[in-house]
C-alpha angles and dihedrals in degrees: 000000000000133000120191088343093306125108116250116232126207115253116261100244091180094055096107094042091047092050090051091050092047092047092054090044093052091048094050113114097191128063090222091060091049090050092050092048089052090051092050090052090046092052093047090054091046091055090051093047090051089057093243124139099196107112095158118142088247093057096040091046092049091053093044093053090053090060097039097262130135116308124247092258090055089058090052097047123096089253090057095063093110090053090053091049091055093044093050093046091049094046093049091049094055096037091250129144131245089200118101112255115203110227090213091066122096120266089254093052091047090052091050092051089055091060107095098190105089094202093054091045091051092049092052092048091054090051092049092048089052090051090051092051091051090050091053090052092049093046092052092052093046091048090052092052092048089055093058110113105211115182130187131185126209122229109221119231124228119257090248095050118094118254106271135157110275118248110251120234117231112277118247112211116206117194127189116225089254093055093043089052091048092052092046092051091044093065098034105128095217093051091045090051090055088058093048092256133124140183114252126220091257092055098259128122123241136180126237090273092058094253114145110242093175127019130253116292090020093122091044090053091054092046089052091051092048092050094049 
């Protein structure tokens, strides 16, 4: 991309972190400290190149130890304050996190842990919990419908009669007490309200934003099944 005939260059997001690293490096009186600072900077760039966002002391320390750098405890000690300053500056520049992210957690949980603003993280957790509750409600209703045993018999035609589609016999739903209870709870207004749902005038189910979760006459269909 060009501007006024001159090529545009991407902003150096690591400028502040790099200046901090170089300042500590220039002030170092021992070659071992210079070497360790170089290794810290190398590890931070490696994490970025790998596409990771975990810049916790545990992760940085683990990588440092693998290349003969300072151990995790050295990063945590009082003397390791300058290491922590560089790590934090680097993480902030690349939208990483200095909080430890457990690898065993789901991708969603890992992403939440990377959000440093507690208010934003709390808001997203509430939204995710709401989504989980809605999924449970939907799953219960779907499970109940799958359990319906609908049978149909076929009326044979006479040899003389032309080949036509047989007339179906009325279905006879048979619900177990567990499935009947699941359907009943699934359309209970008070339980739906707890999930941020409500029954619409046309018999559908909508969420608090007005989005249709189940189509018109859905509740009526369940009520008909329960009364049969």
